[in-house]
Backbone and ligand atoms as CSV (ligand in chain L), in Angstrom:
chain,resi,resn,atom,element,x,y,z
A,1,MET,N,N,154.879,90.723,-1.236
A,1,MET,CA,C,154.148,91.761,-0.494
A,1,MET,C,C,153.061,91.126,0.399
A,2,PRO,N,N,152.973,91.542,1.630
A,2,PRO,CA,C,151.957,90.934,2.514
A,2,PRO,C,C,150.530,91.300,2.116
A,3,THR,N,N,149.632,90.434,2.510
A,3,THR,CA,C,148.224,90.643,2.155
A,3,THR,C,C,147.413,90.998,3.406
A,4,CYS,N,N,146.405,91.835,3.182
A,4,CYS,CA,C,145.525,92.228,4.282
A,4,CYS,C,C,144.510,91.117,4.544
A,5,ASP,N,N,144.377,90.749,5.786
A,5,ASP,CA,C,143.443,89.688,6.163
A,5,ASP,C,C,141.985,90.147,6.087
A,6,MET,N,N,141.779,91.439,6.004
A,6,MET,CA,C,140.413,91.941,5.974
A,6,MET,C,C,139.875,92.121,4.566
A,7,CYS,N,N,140.646,92.836,3.736
A,7,CYS,CA,C,140.157,93.110,2.385
A,7,CYS,C,C,140.842,92.257,1.321
A,8,GLY,N,N,141.897,91.565,1.683
A,8,GLY,CA,C,142.597,90.685,0.753
A,8,GLY,C,C,143.547,91.386,-0.188
A,9,ARG,N,N,143.612,92.708,-0.072
A,9,ARG,CA,C,144.494,93.472,-0.952
A,9,ARG,C,C,145.935,93.383,-0.459
A,10,GLU,N,N,146.814,93.493,-1.413
A,10,GLU,CA,C,148.232,93.515,-1.060
A,10,GLU,C,C,148.588,94.909,-0.553
A,11,SER,N,N,149.363,94.911,0.444
A,11,SER,CA,C,149.714,96.203,1.029
A,11,SER,C,C,151.178,96.209,1.433
A,12,GLU,N,N,151.809,97.336,1.236
A,12,GLU,CA,C,153.228,97.468,1.595
A,12,GLU,C,C,153.429,97.294,3.093
A,13,LYS,N,N,152.421,97.777,3.782
A,13,LYS,CA,C,152.531,97.766,5.233
A,13,LYS,C,C,151.271,97.164,5.848
A,14,VAL,N,N,151.437,96.049,6.538
A,14,VAL,CA,C,150.301,95.493,7.268
A,14,VAL,C,C,150.568,95.646,8.764
A,15,ILE,N,N,149.468,95.800,9.456
A,15,ILE,CA,C,149.567,96.042,10.883
A,15,ILE,C,C,149.000,94.851,11.640
A,16,ASP,N,N,149.710,94.406,12.666
A,16,ASP,CA,C,149.164,93.371,13.549
A,16,ASP,C,C,147.998,93.991,14.290
A,17,ALA,N,N,146.826,93.389,14.144
A,17,ALA,CA,C,145.657,93.987,14.775
A,17,ALA,C,C,144.695,92.933,15.287
A,18,ILE,N,N,143.959,93.312,16.299
A,18,ILE,CA,C,142.924,92.423,16.811
A,18,ILE,C,C,141.591,92.959,16.286
A,19,VAL,N,N,140.948,92.164,15.450
A,19,VAL,CA,C,139.649,92.561,14.893
A,19,VAL,C,C,138.613,91.569,15.418
A,20,GLU,N,N,137.711,92.104,16.223
A,20,GLU,CA,C,136.676,91.297,16.859
A,20,GLU,C,C,137.268,90.068,17.558
A,21,GLY,N,N,138.312,90.266,18.255
A,21,GLY,CA,C,138.938,89.209,19.052
A,21,GLY,C,C,139.886,88.299,18.296
A,22,THR,N,N,140.062,88.549,17.013
A,22,THR,CA,C,140.959,87.707,16.217
A,22,THR,C,C,142.188,88.507,15.802
A,23,MET,N,N,143.311,87.857,15.883
A,23,MET,CA,C,144.557,88.502,15.492
A,23,MET,C,C,144.692,88.452,13.971
A,24,LEU,N,N,144.777,89.616,13.371
A,24,LEU,CA,C,144.866,89.706,11.917
A,24,LEU,C,C,145.979,90.647,11.480
A,25,ASN,N,N,146.379,90.454,10.233
A,25,ASN,CA,C,147.297,91.416,9.614
A,25,ASN,C,C,146.464,92.259,8.666
A,26,VAL,N,N,146.359,93.515,8.962
A,26,VAL,CA,C,145.505,94.378,8.129
A,26,VAL,C,C,146.284,95.522,7.509
A,27,CYS,N,N,145.730,96.034,6.393
A,27,CYS,CA,C,146.381,97.160,5.734
A,27,CYS,C,C,146.006,98.461,6.446
A,28,GLU,N,N,146.686,99.486,6.065
A,28,GLU,CA,C,146.461,100.788,6.690
A,28,GLU,C,C,145.002,101.258,6.630
A,29,PRO,N,N,144.348,101.248,5.446
A,29,PRO,CA,C,142.938,101.715,5.425
A,29,PRO,C,C,142.021,100.853,6.294
A,30,CYS,N,N,142.248,99.524,6.303
A,30,CYS,CA,C,141.412,98.624,7.103
A,30,CYS,C,C,141.615,98.844,8.605
A,31,SER,N,N,142.836,99.213,8.959
A,31,SER,CA,C,143.124,99.425,10.377
A,31,SER,C,C,142.299,100.578,10.951
A,32,LYS,N,N,141.780,101.392,10.058
A,32,LYS,CA,C,140.982,102.538,10.504
A,32,LYS,C,C,139.493,102.188,10.620
A,33,PHE,N,N,139.174,100.957,10.215
A,33,PHE,CA,C,137.788,100.491,10.273
A,33,PHE,C,C,137.448,99.947,11.651
A,34,GLY,N,N,136.284,100.281,12.086
A,34,GLY,CA,C,135.709,99.666,13.283
A,34,GLY,C,C,136.648,99.539,14.463
A,35,ARG,N,N,136.524,98.408,15.142
A,35,ARG,CA,C,137.333,98.205,16.332
A,35,ARG,C,C,138.576,97.394,15.992
A,36,VAL,N,N,139.558,98.105,15.530
A,36,VAL,CA,C,140.830,97.472,15.210
A,36,VAL,C,C,141.867,97.985,16.191
A,37,ILE,N,N,142.437,97.056,16.870
A,37,ILE,CA,C,143.466,97.461,17.824
A,37,ILE,C,C,144.826,97.067,17.270
A,38,ALA,N,N,145.562,98.044,16.909
A,38,ALA,CA,C,146.901,97.800,16.413
A,38,ALA,C,C,147.809,97.450,17.582
A,39,ILE,N,N,148.598,96.415,17.373
A,39,ILE,CA,C,149.481,95.976,18.460
A,39,ILE,C,C,150.891,96.511,18.243
A,40,LYS,N,N,151.282,97.242,19.208
A,40,LYS,CA,C,152.629,97.807,19.189
A,40,LYS,C,C,153.370,97.121,20.328
A,41,LYS,N,N,154.401,96.420,19.959
A,41,LYS,CA,C,155.125,95.693,21.005
A,41,LYS,C,C,155.843,96.671,21.936
A,42,PRO,N,N,155.618,96.499,23.212
A,42,PRO,CA,C,156.295,97.439,24.125
A,42,PRO,C,C,157.804,97.208,24.141
A,43,ASP,N,N,158.495,98.242,23.838
A,43,ASP,CA,C,159.962,98.139,23.868
A,43,ASP,C,C,160.531,98.947,25.040
A,44,ILE,N,N,159.580,99.424,25.838
A,44,ILE,CA,C,160.000,100.221,26.999
A,44,ILE,C,C,160.077,99.308,28.210
A,45,GLU,N,N,161.168,99.336,28.861
A,45,GLU,CA,C,161.309,98.560,30.095
A,45,GLU,C,C,160.418,99.174,31.158
A,46,LYS,N,N,159.717,98.313,31.821
A,46,LYS,CA,C,158.822,98.835,32.845
A,46,LYS,C,C,159.637,99.356,34.025
A,47,ILE,N,N,159.386,100.575,34.335
A,47,ILE,CA,C,160.137,101.211,35.417
A,47,ILE,C,C,159.360,101.065,36.732
A,48,GLU,N,N,160.002,100.407,37.657
A,48,GLU,CA,C,159.387,100.256,38.982
A,48,GLU,C,C,159.508,101.577,39.726
A,49,PRO,N,N,158.444,101.970,40.374
A,49,PRO,CA,C,158.564,103.218,41.141
A,49,PRO,C,C,159.581,103.085,42.262
A,50,GLN,N,N,160.515,103.974,42.271
A,50,GLN,CA,C,161.568,103.926,43.280
A,50,GLN,C,C,161.585,105.223,44.082
A,51,PRO,N,N,160.769,105.245,45.126
A,51,PRO,CA,C,160.817,106.475,45.921
A,51,PRO,C,C,162.135,106.571,46.681
A,52,ARG,N,N,162.766,107.681,46.515
A,52,ARG,CA,C,164.055,107.871,47.178
A,52,ARG,C,C,163.909,108.856,48.327
A,53,VAL,N,N,164.493,108.466,49.423
A,53,VAL,CA,C,164.399,109.313,50.614
A,53,VAL,C,C,165.741,110.001,50.825
A,54,LYS,N,N,165.639,111.290,50.827
A,54,LYS,CA,C,166.845,112.086,51.036
A,54,LYS,C,C,166.759,112.703,52.430
A,55,THR,N,N,167.757,112.449,53.211
A,55,THR,CA,C,167.746,112.987,54.561
A,55,THR,C,C,168.866,114.010,54.720
A,56,THR,N,N,168.461,115.152,55.155
A,56,THR,CA,C,169.450,116.187,55.405
A,56,THR,C,C,169.430,116.538,56.890
A,57,ILE,N,N,170.591,116.549,57.468
A,57,ILE,CA,C,170.684,116.873,58.890
A,57,ILE,C,C,171.271,118.272,59.040
A,58,GLU,N,N,170.523,119.063,59.728
A,58,GLU,CA,C,170.925,120.446,59.917
A,58,GLU,C,C,171.236,120.677,61.397
A,59,ILE,N,N,172.376,121.241,61.662
A,59,ILE,CA,C,172.724,121.544,63.050
A,59,ILE,C,C,172.539,123.041,63.272
A,60,ILE,N,N,171.652,123.328,64.192
A,60,ILE,CA,C,171.377,124.721,64.492
A,60,ILE,C,C,172.080,125.075,65.806
A,61,GLU,N,N,172.929,126.084,65.755
A,61,GLU,CA,C,173.642,126.521,66.943
A,61,GLU,C,C,173.046,127.831,67.433
A,62,SER,N,N,172.821,127.871,68.710
A,62,SER,CA,C,172.309,129.116,69.278
A,62,SER,C,C,172.919,129.358,70.663
A,63,ILE,N,N,172.866,130.595,71.076
A,63,ILE,CA,C,173.432,130.991,72.362
A,63,ILE,C,C,172.392,130.715,73.457
A,64,ILE,N,N,172.835,130.084,74.527
A,64,ILE,CA,C,171.907,129.782,75.623
A,64,ILE,C,C,171.417,131.071,76.294
A,65,ASP,N,N,170.291,130.975,76.977
A,65,ASP,CA,C,169.676,132.165,77.574
A,65,ASP,C,C,170.488,132.788,78.716
A,66,ASP,N,N,171.118,131.933,79.522
A,66,ASP,CA,C,171.864,132.487,80.665
A,66,ASP,C,C,173.364,132.621,80.393
A,67,TYR,N,N,173.657,133.045,79.151
A,67,TYR,CA,C,175.060,133.239,78.762
A,67,TYR,C,C,175.760,134.285,79.621
A,68,SER,N,N,175.032,135.381,79.967
A,68,SER,CA,C,175.650,136.490,80.704
A,68,SER,C,C,176.165,136.038,82.071
A,69,GLU,N,N,175.353,135.287,82.761
A,69,GLU,CA,C,175.717,134.757,84.072
A,69,GLU,C,C,176.944,133.849,83.991
A,70,LYS,N,N,176.922,132.959,83.013
A,70,LYS,CA,C,178.016,132.002,82.844
A,70,LYS,C,C,179.346,132.693,82.558
A,71,VAL,N,N,179.284,133.710,81.717
A,71,VAL,CA,C,180.502,134.446,81.366
A,71,VAL,C,C,181.031,135.174,82.598
A,72,LYS,N,N,180.130,135.836,83.280
A,72,LYS,CA,C,180.500,136.619,84.473
A,72,LYS,C,C,181.113,135.717,85.556
A,73,ASN,N,N,180.421,134.622,85.861
A,73,ASN,CA,C,180.894,133.692,86.888
A,73,ASN,C,C,182.255,133.101,86.538
A,74,ALA,N,N,182.412,132.693,85.288
A,74,ALA,CA,C,183.668,132.085,84.849
A,74,ALA,C,C,184.810,133.090,84.922
A,75,ARG,N,N,184.518,134.348,84.552
A,75,ARG,CA,C,185.550,135.388,84.595
A,75,ARG,C,C,185.967,135.660,86.034
A,76,GLU,N,N,184.982,135.755,86.917
A,76,GLU,CA,C,185.275,136.030,88.323
A,76,GLU,C,C,186.063,134.899,88.974
A,77,LYS,N,N,185.792,133.688,88.571
A,77,LYS,CA,C,186.518,132.520,89.088
A,77,LYS,C,C,188.004,132.605,88.735
A,78,LEU,N,N,188.264,133.207,87.575
A,78,LEU,CA,C,189.645,133.347,87.116
A,78,LEU,C,C,190.313,134.604,87.692
A,79,ASN,N,N,189.567,135.315,88.559
A,79,ASN,CA,C,190.045,136.567,89.143
A,79,ASN,C,C,190.486,137.580,88.086
A,80,MET,N,N,189.645,137.690,87.084
A,80,MET,CA,C,189.950,138.614,85.997
A,80,MET,C,C,188.939,139.751,85.993
A,81,LYS,N,N,189.415,140.908,85.532
A,81,LYS,CA,C,188.525,142.038,85.332
A,81,LYS,C,C,187.983,141.923,83.909
A,82,GLN,N,N,186.911,142.676,83.659
A,82,GLN,CA,C,186.331,142.649,82.306
A,82,GLN,C,C,187.356,143.050,81.255
A,83,ILE,N,N,188.181,144.028,81.597
A,83,ILE,CA,C,189.209,144.495,80.655
A,83,ILE,C,C,190.253,143.410,80.371
A,84,ASP,N,N,190.539,142.605,81.405
A,84,ASP,CA,C,191.522,141.527,81.222
A,84,ASP,C,C,191.010,140.461,80.250
A,85,LEU,N,N,189.751,140.136,80.482
A,85,LEU,CA,C,189.130,139.137,79.597
A,85,LEU,C,C,189.063,139.678,78.168
A,86,ALA,N,N,188.671,140.942,78.068
A,86,ALA,CA,C,188.575,141.580,76.752
A,86,ALA,C,C,189.897,141.498,75.997
A,87,ARG,N,N,190.982,141.772,76.704
A,87,ARG,CA,C,192.307,141.746,76.080
A,87,ARG,C,C,192.694,140.328,75.667
A,88,GLN,N,N,192.372,139.390,76.523
A,88,GLN,CA,C,192.733,137.994,76.246
A,88,GLN,C,C,192.066,137.443,74.982
A,89,ILE,N,N,190.858,137.880,74.751
A,89,ILE,CA,C,190.150,137.354,73.572
A,89,ILE,C,C,190.016,138.396,72.450
A,90,ALA,N,N,190.789,139.478,72.596
A,90,ALA,CA,C,190.837,140.545,71.577
A,90,ALA,C,C,189.468,141.151,71.285
A,91,GLU,N,N,188.798,141.520,72.363
A,91,GLU,CA,C,187.505,142.197,72.231
A,91,GLU,C,C,187.544,143.475,73.076
A,92,LYS,N,N,186.538,144.316,72.859
A,92,LYS,CA,C,186.477,145.565,73.620
A,92,LYS,C,C,185.939,145.270,75.022
A,93,GLU,N,N,186.349,146.097,75.969
A,93,GLU,CA,C,185.854,145.959,77.341
A,93,GLU,C,C,184.336,146.149,77.368
A,94,SER,N,N,183.862,147.098,76.584
A,94,SER,CA,C,182.422,147.381,76.522
A,94,SER,C,C,181.615,146.189,76.005
A,95,THR,N,N,182.252,145.409,75.135
A,95,THR,CA,C,181.586,144.213,74.588
A,95,THR,C,C,181.376,143.199,75.714
A,96,ILE,N,N,182.441,142.978,76.499
A,96,ILE,CA,C,182.369,142.038,77.623
A,96,ILE,C,C,181.320,142.519,78.634
A,97,HIS,N,N,181.374,143.830,78.905
A,97,HIS,CA,C,180.419,144.416,79.848
A,97,HIS,C,C,178.976,144.178,79.381
A,98,SER,N,N,178.711,144.464,78.119
A,98,SER,CA,C,177.368,144.287,77.556
A,98,SER,C,C,176.919,142.831,77.604
A,99,ILE,N,N,177.848,141.941,77.358
A,99,ILE,CA,C,177.532,140.503,77.403
A,99,ILE,C,C,177.163,140.099,78.835
A,100,GLU,N,N,177.943,140.566,79.780
A,100,GLU,CA,C,177.738,140.174,81.181
A,100,GLU,C,C,176.451,140.734,81.803
A,101,ILE,N,N,175.991,141.842,81.260
A,101,ILE,CA,C,174.718,142.365,81.787
A,101,ILE,C,C,173.534,141.880,80.928
A,102,GLY,N,N,173.841,141.077,79.971
A,102,GLY,CA,C,172.796,140.493,79.126
A,102,GLY,C,C,172.226,141.419,78.077
A,103,LYS,N,N,172.956,142.502,77.815
A,103,LYS,CA,C,172.510,143.479,76.836
A,103,LYS,C,C,172.898,143.061,75.414
A,104,LEU,N,N,174.002,142.341,75.367
A,104,LEU,CA,C,174.505,141.910,74.062
A,104,LEU,C,C,174.636,140.386,74.006
A,105,LYS,N,N,173.996,139.835,73.029
A,105,LYS,CA,C,174.118,138.395,72.809
A,105,LYS,C,C,175.319,138.177,71.891
A,106,PRO,N,N,176.309,137.436,72.371
A,106,PRO,CA,C,177.495,137.289,71.507
A,106,PRO,C,C,177.193,136.513,70.228
A,107,THR,N,N,177.972,136.822,69.203
A,107,THR,CA,C,177.860,136.078,67.953
A,107,THR,C,C,178.443,134.690,68.222
A,108,LEU,N,N,178.180,133.758,67.335
A,108,LEU,CA,C,178.699,132.395,67.518
A,108,LEU,C,C,180.227,132.387,67.558
A,109,LYS,N,N,180.814,133.251,66.759
A,109,LYS,CA,C,182.270,133.354,66.698
A,109,LYS,C,C,182.834,133.817,68.052
A,110,LEU,N,N,182.202,134.850,68.603
A,110,LEU,CA,C,182.625,135.379,69.892
A,110,LEU,C,C,182.311,134.395,71.016
A,111,ALA,N,N,181.169,133.756,70.914
A,111,ALA,CA,C,180.769,132.767,71.913
A,111,ALA,C,C,181.769,131.614,71.985
A,112,ARG,N,N,182.280,131.212,70.824
A,112,ARG,CA,C,183.281,130.132,70.782
A,112,ARG,C,C,184.579,130.561,71.468
A,113,LYS,N,N,184.935,131.822,71.280
A,113,LYS,CA,C,186.153,132.351,71.925
A,113,LYS,C,C,185.973,132.342,73.442
A,114,LEU,N,N,184.785,132.780,73.881
A,114,LEU,CA,C,184.482,132.805,75.312
A,114,LEU,C,C,184.455,131.393,75.887
A,115,GLU,N,N,183.872,130.474,75.149
A,115,GLU,CA,C,183.799,129.082,75.581
A,115,GLU,C,C,185.190,128.499,75.773
A,116,GLN,N,N,186.051,128.752,74.794
A,116,GLN,CA,C,187.407,128.211,74.835
A,116,GLN,C,C,188.214,128.802,75.976
A,117,PHE,N,N,188.124,130.119,76.087
A,117,PHE,CA,C,188.942,130.793,77.089
A,117,PHE,C,C,188.448,130.536,78.507
A,118,LEU,N,N,187.163,130.625,78.699
A,118,LEU,CA,C,186.591,130.483,80.045
A,118,LEU,C,C,186.214,129.034,80.394
A,119,ARG,N,N,186.338,128.152,79.445
A,119,ARG,CA,C,185.974,126.733,79.589
A,119,ARG,C,C,184.523,126.582,80.081
A,120,ILE,N,N,183.683,127.258,79.357
A,120,ILE,CA,C,182.255,127.194,79.654
A,120,ILE,C,C,181.506,126.705,78.411
A,121,ASN,N,N,180.226,126.537,78.574
A,121,ASN,CA,C,179.407,126.108,77.460
A,121,ASN,C,C,178.215,127.039,77.318
A,122,ILE,N,N,178.264,127.880,76.315
A,122,ILE,CA,C,177.151,128.819,76.106
A,122,ILE,C,C,176.477,128.665,74.739
A,123,ILE,N,N,176.950,127.666,73.995
A,123,ILE,CA,C,176.318,127.408,72.688
A,123,ILE,C,C,175.576,126.075,72.790
A,124,GLU,N,N,174.331,126.110,72.402
A,124,GLU,CA,C,173.587,124.848,72.357
A,124,GLU,C,C,173.339,124.451,70.915
A,125,LYS,N,N,173.419,123.152,70.722
A,125,LYS,CA,C,173.263,122.622,69.359
A,125,LYS,C,C,171.980,121.817,69.255
A,126,GLU,N,N,171.250,122.126,68.226
A,126,GLU,CA,C,170.023,121.379,67.959
A,126,GLU,C,C,170.166,120.707,66.613
A,127,THR,N,N,169.729,119.486,66.589
A,127,THR,CA,C,169.805,118.749,65.333
A,127,THR,C,C,168.416,118.552,64.766
A,128,GLU,N,N,168.309,118.956,63.546
A,128,GLU,CA,C,167.021,118.839,62.875
A,128,GLU,C,C,167.176,118.020,61.604
A,129,ALA,N,N,166.440,116.961,61.568
A,129,ALA,CA,C,166.497,116.113,60.382
A,129,ALA,C,C,165.285,116.353,59.513
A,130,ALA,N,N,165.573,116.763,58.332
A,130,ALA,CA,C,164.486,117.031,57.381
A,130,ALA,C,C,164.438,115.917,56.355
A,131,LYS,N,N,163.310,115.288,56.315
A,131,LYS,CA,C,163.157,114.177,55.376
A,131,LYS,C,C,162.407,114.652,54.139
A,132,LYS,N,N,163.015,114.371,53.038
A,132,LYS,CA,C,162.385,114.761,51.788
A,132,LYS,C,C,162.214,113.519,50.923
A,133,THR,N,N,160.999,113.269,50.540
A,133,THR,CA,C,160.736,112.120,49.693
A,133,THR,C,C,160.544,112.603,48.262
A,134,LEU,N,N,161.371,112.081,47.444
A,134,LEU,CA,C,161.295,112.462,46.040
A,134,LEU,C,C,160.739,111.297,45.239
A,135,ASP,N,N,159.719,111.574,44.512
A,135,ASP,CA,C,159.056,110.550,43.728
A,135,ASP,C,C,159.561,110.582,42.303
A,136,PHE,N,N,160.206,109.488,41.937
A,136,PHE,CA,C,160.777,109.416,40.594
A,136,PHE,C,C,159.945,108.552,39.650
A,137,GLN,N,N,158.721,108.306,40.032
A,137,GLN,CA,C,157.867,107.466,39.204
A,137,GLN,C,C,157.656,108.095,37.828
A,138,ASP,N,N,157.815,107.277,36.841
A,138,ASP,CA,C,157.646,107.770,35.476
A,138,ASP,C,C,156.169,107.876,35.135
A,139,LYS,N,N,155.718,109.097,35.059
A,139,LYS,CA,C,154.306,109.337,34.796
A,139,LYS,C,C,153.983,109.281,33.305
A,140,ASN,N,N,155.022,109.280,32.490
A,140,ASN,CA,C,154.798,109.285,31.046
A,140,ASN,C,C,154.431,107.911,30.509
A,141,LEU,N,N,154.751,106.882,31.276
A,141,LEU,CA,C,154.457,105.532,30.820
A,141,LEU,C,C,153.007,105.177,31.131
A,142,THR,N,N,152.221,105.094,30.100
A,142,THR,CA,C,150.802,104.776,30.263
A,142,THR,C,C,150.463,103.555,29.439
A,143,ILE,N,N,149.262,103.079,29.620
A,143,ILE,CA,C,148.779,101.935,28.848
A,143,ILE,C,C,148.761,102.250,27.353
A,144,GLY,N,N,148.614,103.495,27.035
A,144,GLY,CA,C,148.601,103.942,25.647
A,144,GLY,C,C,149.921,103.709,24.928
A,145,ASP,N,N,150.980,103.603,25.712
A,145,ASP,CA,C,152.277,103.325,25.125
A,145,ASP,C,C,152.410,101.849,24.765
A,146,LEU,N,N,151.629,101.035,25.446
A,146,LEU,CA,C,151.715,99.601,25.216
A,146,LEU,C,C,150.718,99.142,24.157
A,147,ILE,N,N,149.537,99.677,24.195
A,147,ILE,CA,C,148.511,99.338,23.208
A,147,ILE,C,C,148.063,100.627,22.510
A,148,ASN,N,N,148.256,100.660,21.240
A,148,ASN,CA,C,147.850,101.824,20.487
A,148,ASN,C,C,146.437,101.607,19.968
A,149,VAL,N,N,145.495,102.261,20.560
A,149,VAL,CA,C,144.096,102.071,20.180
A,149,VAL,C,C,143.755,103.006,19.018
A,150,LYS,N,N,143.421,102.365,17.936
A,150,LYS,CA,C,143.050,103.144,16.757
A,150,LYS,C,C,141.555,103.465,16.842
A,151,LYS,N,N,141.288,104.721,16.768
A,151,LYS,CA,C,139.877,105.134,16.841
A,151,LYS,C,C,139.335,105.407,15.456
A,152,SER,N,N,138.106,104.985,15.235
A,152,SER,CA,C,137.479,105.242,13.938
A,152,SER,C,C,137.021,106.689,13.881
A,153,LYS,N,N,137.155,107.231,12.679
A,153,LYS,CA,C,136.800,108.632,12.550
A,153,LYS,C,C,135.472,108.773,11.815
L,1,ZN,ZN,ZN,142.682,95.864,4.030
């Protein structure tokens, strides 16, 4: 059975401790005396902070402001009436009319049909990159995990 370096008593369990700057093996009751620092060997691998950068690219599509003019001009170039264009892209004549007078902003789906059929460009694309930094630093790892400071009561 190991012996306590402080009181000399045999103890089932001795603790590696620094007592007044000297490394000693002390028993449980002695470890609670004065300034005894019990040494607990760190078995935790030190985790280096690894900030990870996540980049997400978002493409925002929107209809250009002068869509009505472009649609009208392209249709007229093809010598088509509003009803003809409407039939070609399976839309109502009133829809084409509203678009051409700027009363109705076409949906992206409809705008794509108009773009394809009339060979125009009325959708503008904006790219927005959002950077998100995620901090994975382990905040639970403290000096207290490496050195267990026994406080006297
Ligand atoms: Zn002791």
